[in-house]
C-alpha positions in Angstrom: 26.7 -70.3 188.3 29.9 -69.7 186.4 33.1 -70.4 188.3 34.3 -66.9 188.9 37.6 -66.5 190.7 37.4 -63.6 193.2 40.5 -62.1 194.8 40.2 -59.5 197.6 43.3 -57.4 198.1 43.4 -55.7 201.5 45.8 -54.8 204.2 47.5 -51.7 205.7 47.5 -48.3 204.1 50.8 -47.9 202.4 51.5 -51.6 202.1 51.3 -51.7 198.2 47.7 -52.7 197.5 47.5 -50.6 194.4 50.6 -52.2 193.0 49.3 -55.6 193.7 46.0 -54.7 191.9 47.9 -53.5 188.9 49.9 -56.8 188.9 46.7 -58.8 188.7 45.3 -56.6 186.0 48.5 -57.3 183.9 47.8 -61.1 184.1 44.2 -60.8 183.0 42.1 -60.0 186.1 39.2 -57.6 185.8 40.1 -55.1 188.5 38.2 -52.6 190.7 39.7 -50.3 193.3 37.8 -49.5 196.5 34.5 -51.2 195.7 32.1 -50.8 198.6 31.7 -54.2 200.3 27.9 -53.9 200.3 28.0 -53.8 196.4 30.2 -56.9 196.2 27.3 -59.5 196.0 25.6 -57.6 193.2 28.9 -57.0 191.3 29.7 -60.7 191.4 26.2 -61.6 190.4 26.5 -59.5 187.3 30.0 -60.8 186.5 28.8 -64.4 186.9 26.6 -64.1 183.9 27.7 -67.0 181.5 27.5 -64.5 178.6 30.3 -62.5 180.1 33.9 -63.5 179.2 35.3 -62.4 182.6 36.5 -65.4 184.7 38.8 -63.6 187.2 38.1 -60.5 189.2 40.2 -58.7 191.8 39.5 -55.7 194.0 41.0 -53.6 196.7 38.9 -53.3 199.8 40.1 -51.5 202.9 39.4 -48.9 205.6 38.8 -46.1 203.1 35.2 -47.3 203.1 33.6 -46.4 206.4 31.4 -49.5 206.7 34.0 -52.0 205.5 35.0 -53.4 208.9 31.5 -53.9 210.2 30.1 -55.5 207.1 32.8 -57.6 205.5 32.6 -60.8 207.8 28.9 -61.3 207.0 29.2 -60.6 203.3 32.3 -62.7 202.7 30.8 -65.6 204.6 27.6 -65.4 202.7 29.3 -65.3 199.3 31.5 -68.3 200.2 28.3 -70.2 201.2 26.8 -69.4 197.8 29.8 -71.1 196.1 32.0 -68.1 195.2 35.8 -68.8 195.2 37.0 -65.9 197.3 40.7 -65.5 198.1 41.9 -62.8 200.5 45.4 -61.4 200.0 46.5 -59.3 202.9 49.4 -56.9 202.5 51.5 -56.0 205.5 54.6 -54.1 206.3 56.7 -53.0 209.3 55.7 -49.7 210.9 58.9 -48.0 209.9 58.3 -48.9 206.2 54.8 -47.6 206.3 56.0 -44.4 207.9 58.7 -43.9 205.3 56.2 -44.4 202.4 53.7 -41.9 203.8 56.5 -39.4 204.3 57.6 -39.9 200.7 54.1 -39.4 199.3 53.0 -36.8 201.8 49.6 -38.5 202.1 47.6 -38.5 205.3 46.7 -41.7 206.9 42.9 -42.6 206.7 42.7 -43.2 210.5 44.9 -40.1 211.4 44.0 -37.3 208.9 45.3 -34.7 211.3 46.9 -36.6 214.1 49.9 -38.9 214.7 50.8 -41.0 211.7 52.1 -43.7 214.0 48.9 -43.8 216.0 47.0 -44.2 212.8 49.2 -47.1 211.7 48.8 -48.9 215.0 45.1 -48.4 215.1 44.7 -49.7 211.6 46.8 -52.8 212.4 44.6 -53.5 215.4 41.4 -53.1 213.5 42.6 -55.3 210.6 43.9 -58.1 212.7 40.8 -60.4 212.3 40.8 -59.9 208.5 44.5 -60.8 208.4 43.7 -64.0 210.2 41.1 -64.8 207.5 43.6 -64.3 204.6 44.7 -67.2 202.4 48.0 -65.4 201.8 49.8 -62.6 203.7 52.5 -60.7 201.9 55.1 -58.7 203.9 56.1 -55.8 201.6 58.6 -54.2 204.1 61.6 -54.8 201.8 59.8 -54.9 198.5 60.1 -52.3 195.8 57.3 -52.0 193.2 58.8 -54.5 190.8 59.5 -57.1 193.5 55.9 -56.9 194.9 54.5 -57.2 191.4 56.6 -60.3 190.8 55.5 -61.9 194.1 51.8 -61.4 193.3 52.1 -62.7 189.8 54.1 -65.7 190.8 51.4 -66.6 193.4 48.7 -66.7 190.6 50.8 -67.9 187.7 53.1 -70.3 189.4 56.9 -70.1 189.7 58.0 -71.9 186.6 60.8 -70.1 184.8 59.9 -68.3 181.6 56.5 -67.8 180.0 55.9 -64.8 182.3 54.7 -62.5 179.6 51.0 -62.0 179.5 49.7 -61.7 176.0 46.5 -60.0 175.0 45.1 -60.8 171.5 42.3 -58.6 170.3 40.2 -58.7 167.1 38.8 -55.4 165.8 37.1 -53.8 162.8 38.9 -50.9 161.0 35.7 -49.1 160.5 35.5 -48.5 164.3 39.1 -47.3 164.6 42.4 -48.8 165.9 42.7 -50.1 169.5 44.4 -47.5 171.6 46.4 -49.8 173.7 47.9 -52.1 170.9 51.6 -52.7 170.9 51.3 -54.3 167.4 48.5 -54.1 164.8 48.2 -56.6 162.0 45.8 -55.9 159.0 44.2 -59.2 157.9 41.9 -57.7 155.3 43.9 -59.5 152.6 42.5 -62.9 153.8 39.4 -64.5 152.1 36.3 -62.6 153.2 33.3 -64.7 154.4 31.1 -61.6 154.1 30.8 -62.2 150.4 29.9 -65.9 150.8 26.2 -66.8 151.0 25.5 -68.6 154.2 28.6 -67.3 156.0 27.8 -63.5 156.0 25.5 -63.7 159.1 28.0 -65.9 161.0 31.0 -64.8 163.0 34.6 -66.0 163.3 33.7 -68.5 166.0 31.7 -70.5 163.5 33.7 -73.6 162.3 32.6 -72.9 158.7 33.9 -69.4 158.8 37.1 -70.5 160.4 37.7 -73.2 157.8 37.0 -70.7 155.0 39.5 -68.2 156.3 42.3 -70.6 157.2 42.3 -73.0 154.4 43.5 -70.8 151.5 47.1 -71.0 150.5 47.7 -67.4 151.3 46.3 -67.8 154.8 48.5 -70.8 155.5 51.6 -68.9 154.3 50.7 -65.9 156.4 50.1 -68.0 159.5 53.5 -69.7 159.2 55.3 -66.4 158.8 53.3 -64.9 161.7 54.1 -67.8 164.0 57.8 -67.4 163.0 57.7 -63.7 163.8 56.1 -64.3 167.2 58.7 -67.1 168.0 61.4 -64.5 167.3 59.9 -61.5 169.1 58.2 -62.8 172.2 61.4 -64.1 173.9 63.1 -60.8 173.2 60.2 -58.9 174.9 60.5 -61.3 177.8 64.3 -60.7 178.0 63.7 -57.0 178.2 61.3 -57.5 181.2 58.1 -56.7 179.4 55.2 -58.0 181.3 52.3 -57.4 178.9 52.1 -57.6 175.1 49.0 -56.4 173.3 48.6 -57.6 169.7 45.5 -56.6 167.6 44.3 -58.1 164.4 41.9 -56.1 162.3 39.5 -56.7 159.4 36.8 -54.5 158.0 34.0 -55.0 160.5 35.7 -57.1 163.2 33.2 -60.1 162.7 35.0 -62.7 160.5 38.7 -62.7 159.6 40.1 -60.9 162.6 38.1 -63.1 165.0 39.4 -66.3 163.3 42.9 -65.1 163.3 42.8 -63.8 166.9 41.5 -67.2 168.1 44.1 -69.0 166.1 47.0 -66.8 167.3 45.7 -67.0 170.9 45.7 -70.8 170.7 49.3 -70.8 169.4 50.4 -68.7 172.4 48.5 -70.9 174.8 50.1 -74.1 173.4 53.5 -72.4 174.0 52.6 -72.0 177.7 51.8 -68.3 177.8 49.0 -66.7 179.8 46.7 -65.4 177.1 43.6 -63.2 177.0 41.5 -63.1 173.8 39.0 -60.4 173.2 36.8 -59.5 170.2 36.2 -55.8 170.5 33.7 -55.3 167.6 32.2 -58.7 167.1 28.8 -57.6 168.4 28.6 -54.4 166.4 26.5 -54.1 163.3 
């Protein structure tokens, strides 16, 4: 079984669970909100397929699902016995803070849709007490704003070393399938030597060492890589200084099979060597 890291975010309504989930998504977790707990074993079984590139998943589970309280102890215990690495993060906050947040958003409490908000908060706190005791980490969000909570969550999973907080997503793609919608920067690498026209390389992709060497070893490729690394060394610290938490850079060739894959892998390795948290994805590598 693939070693899949599983984070369950739970806690009081209004404590910041959605913010915590977005914080994990920004550092490369595959995230799901309000997954029914009975579906968790099947979901993890699918994601544990070695062919899938996902290694970290996070999900919010709470009292919005009616059967959650009755079923989670058995399901969590069973999954841990099967070898899954499950970490429970419990978000808490003082009653007054929860009251203020519900007043600001004008939402109803799931346990008090038409009754006293304070009664709903106290009932939820009571019902979730056993789950809180199970948690590996409890975060008190009483005095946290959105940015502070996000920072707390990310520091827990990335460590507290200064700098290198920017999460970088490197994507290869094929221009024939369109530009990536979420790219902050797009680089066209169709000027690089094209393995498609080389007998014996056409059917391979950019992960093949022969394709990699063919693309990287030309003089033009080496010059481009040097200038690209210089550009990244200049830009990335400036993005970090401005507080940017996520940077998406996409590299495209014609079909997304050869040159863009080689360059995405090469650039991703550069960022990883510099100590950044990097996700590499090849959007169109499986398309014909």
